N, C-alpha and C positions, 0 to 999 in steps of 0.2 A: 420437676414440672417443666414441660417443654415450652410453656409460654415465657419462661424466663430466658430462653435462648433466642427468642425473636429479636433481631436487630431493630426492626420497625414494628412496634406494637400494633400499629394500624393494620399491618398485613395480617396479623392473627385475627383481628376483629373481622376483616374482610373475608377471611377463610371460613370462619365460623358462621358468618351470615350466609355465605353461599351454600355451605353444607346444610344449613337449616332450611334454605329455600328450595334447593334442588335435590338434596339428599345425597349428593356426591360431588366431588371436585376431581378434575384430572389435569395434570400438567401445570399446576400452579408453581411458579418459580419465585422463591424468596430467599432471604439471607438469614443464616443463623450464626451465632457466635460459638465456635468450637470450644471444647474444654481447654484447649491449649491457648485460648485467647484470640485466635485468628478468626476472621469472618469468612465463611464459606457459603457457596450457593447450593441450594437443594431444590429438586423438583418433587412436588408432593402430589400423591394420589390418595384420596380418602373417600370413605362412604359412611353413611349412618346405618348401624345395624340395630334393628328393633329387638329388644330382649323380651319385652312384654308390652301390654297396652300403656302401661304407665312409665316404662323405662327403656331407654335406648343408649347405645354407646357409639363412639366414633372410632372407626378403624382405618388405618392408612399406613403408607410406607413412604420413606424419603430416599431419594437417590442423589448422591453427591455429584453435582455437575460443575464444580468449581473449575476444573481443568478445561472443560468445554467452553465455559464462559470466558475464561482468560484467552483461549485460542480464538474465540469469536471476536473479542475486543481487539486482539492483535491484528486479526484479518481486516476488521473495519478500519483500524488505524492505518494499516499498510495500503488498503485500497484508497483511502482518502489522500494519503501522501502521494501515491502514484498519480491520482487524478489531478492533483493540484501542482504537481512538479512542473518546472519550466523545461525540463529535458523530455525528449521523446522516450517513451517506454513501449516496446513492441515485443509481443510474444508470438512465436510461431510453433507449429507442430514439428515433428521429426522430418517431415517432407518440406519444411520451410514455407508452409502455407500460413498466412496470418490468422491468428486466433483472437488477438486483443491488441488494441492501440489506445493510448490515453488521449485526453483532449489536446495535449501539446502537439501530438502528431497531426491532428486535424487542423490546428491553428497554423502550423509551420508549412505543411505540405499542401493544404487546401483540399485534401481528400477527406470525406466523411468516413466514419467507422464502417458504415454499411457498404461503402464503395470498395473497401479493401479487405474486409474480413473474408477469408476463404480464398483470397488471391495471393500470388507470390509477391514479395517485396520488389520483384523486377519491374513492377508498375512504376517505380521511381527511377528506373535506370536511365542515365543520361547519355551513355555511349562514350563517356570520357575515360573509362577504365578498360584495360585490356582483358582478354580471356585469362591470361596468366595471373592477373591480379585476383580475380574471383576464385581461380583454382587454388591459389595459395591460401586464401582465406578459408575455403571449405576443407582443405587438407588439414588445416589447424583445428577447425571446429570438430570435424569427424574423428579427430584423434583425441577428443575430449579435453581439449585445451581452450583457454580463453583467447580471443582475438581482439586486438585493438588497432585502430587505424582511422583513416579519413575517407569519406565518400564525397564525390561530387554528384548530387542527385538532382532530379528534375521535379519541380512542383506541378500541380495540376494545370496551372496557367502557362506552363512551358518554361518559366524562369528557372535558372540553376541556383543551387545553394550548396554550401559545403558544410558537412557535419562531421564531428569527431565521435566515433562510435566505439563501444565496447560490447562484444557479443560473447555470451557464455552458454555452453550446452547444459541442459538440465538432465542429470543422469539418475536413474532409479537404482534400487538396491542390487539389481542384477547387472548393473553396468550398461544398461541400454539407454540411449538418448531418446527422451520423450518430447523434449521441447528445446527451443533456443530463446534466450532472453537478450534483447538488445536495448542498451541505454545510449541515446544519441543526443548530441548537443549541437545546435546550429551556431557555427563560428564564422559565418559569412562576414558579419560586421567586424569581427576581430581581425580577420585577414585583411580587410580593406584598411583598417586603422594601422595595421602593421606595415602595409605597403605605403601608406601615406607618411608614416614615420620614417621609413627607409628613404623615401623620396625626399623628405625634408632634410634628413641627414646628408644625403647625396648632394642636394643643392647647397647646403652649408659648406660642404667640402669644396664644391665647385666655386662657391663665392670666395672662399679663402684663397684658392688657387688663382682665380681671376683678379683678386686684389693685388697679388704679387706681380702678375703679368702687367696689370695696369700701371703699376709704379715703374716698371722697366720700360713700358711703352711710352710713358710720359717723358722719360729721360731722352729717348730717341726723338720724340716730337720737338723737344727744346732745340735740338741741333737742327732739325729740318726747318723749323719756324725761323730760327736765327738766320740761316742761309737764305731763306726765301725773302725775308725782310731786307737783307743786304742786296738781294737781286733786284727788288723793287726800287731801292735807292740808286743803284748803279746803272739801271737801264733807262732809256729815253722814255719820257712821259708818253702814254698812249701807244707805245710800241707793242708789237706782238710778244716780245720777250717779257716786258713788264706785265702784260695781260696774263701770261702763263704763270709768272711768279705770284700774282694776286690769286689766281685759281688755287695754287698750292697752299697759300695762306688760308684761304677759305676752308680747304679740306683739312688743314692742320687744326684750325679752330674747331671744326666739327669733330675731329678725332679727339681733341683735348676735352671737349664737352662730354664725349662718350666715356672717356676714362674717368672723368669726374663723376659721372652717373654710376659707373661700376664701383668706384671707391665709396661713394655715398651708400650704395646698396650693401656693400660688404661691411660698412661700419654701422648700418641700420640708422643712418641719419634721417632726421625729419626733413621733408622738402621745404625749400624757401619760397614762400608765397609773397608775391609782390605784383603791382599793376604791370601788365604786359599787353602788347598788341598781338592779337592772335593771327592777323593777316600775314606778317612776315614769317611767322613760325610755320604756317600752313604752306606758304609759297616755297619755303626751304625744303619741307618734307616732300612736296610734289616734285621738286627738282631732283631731290635725292632718289626718290622712288622711280622716276622716269628712266633713270639710268640703270636701275636694278631689276625692273620687271620686263617681260617680253614686249617688244615693240608692237606686237599684234593686239595688245590690250590698250584701248584708247582711254585717256584720262581727260576729263573735262572738269572745269571748276566754275563756281559761281560764288565769289567771295564779296561780301559787302564792304567796300572801302571805307564806309562811314561807321563801321562797327566800333563801339567804345572799348577802351581797355578793360581787361578782366583781371581778377586776382588769381594767380596760379604760379606754377613753376614751369618755366619754358621747356626745360629738359624733359620733364615728365609728360607734358602735353605732346612734345615731339615724339616721345617713345610710344605713347598711346596711338598717335596717328600712324606711325610706322607699322605698328602691330595690325591696325585696321587695314592698311594698304596690303600688307602681307597676306592676311587672311582672305581679303577680297580677291587677290590675284590667284591664291590657291583654290578658291571656290570656282574659278573659271577653268573648268577641266580641259577643254579643248584648246585653250590658249588664245581664243578669240573672244573678246568681250569689251565691256565698257565700265569704267569706274568713275562715278560722278562725285565730286566734292562740292558741298554747298550747304 
């Protein structure tokens, strides 16, 4: 009894009902349990044959479509996976005209599917690769070999991005190339992070080197400071010589503070915050920068002498002000300008 083979008894009832109503059924797909115990898909065509006015019989045939169903399910699964993949999937014909792109392509490049289908991938060309680069790639692909590498491509908005690509030729049974399939991954952010890591490692190396130099420089400063202090004591008060020695001491103190900043940076020490007056720090920076930037750049100041002390680290404030002065002077391209402090 074929009714015993139905996996879903309701399917049998539905089939019989439709046969009774219409007199025939075509293309009904349902599952049967094979005699080996496996469940298989069949397509049923059946009709009612009238034997007499009182009697009729059902006649039909079944076609095993299990392999078609499995292939269809695999195709649906593959299409869903490609559509939801984070990587770009791009399929072209043998002439490299785009036939299919997945949503990731649209999201990353900014081009819609309708804008690129039928066109060459050259629509993404950035001009960053040489003719020999593309020739080498096509020589590999037309030799029926896979190609892997990186592209710098251009999005629809004109911005550049870097992608890691793997391209494979699709070959038929006769050895002819019918299509090319490319899987690409946007690695722009990864490259930026790699560059940042490299820069961080480089700065760490520079910091270690600077720390060693700062120690040696401090030893030299001790000697210069000692002789300058002796010079102040040995010269006449308010004399030109004593004035020069005091200037040397001021520069030594500034250099000593600079080396302390370098050493603190190398050791990653926390800044020491305490009440300080900002006015003398600003005056010292203006004096320092006046000697280091072009004389054609005017410096004006408007500093409130009544300003209350602030909590901070004098050396860090000084460094910030020096950076601001330096940036401002670099922004004055023709060398003639005005920097206002206030």
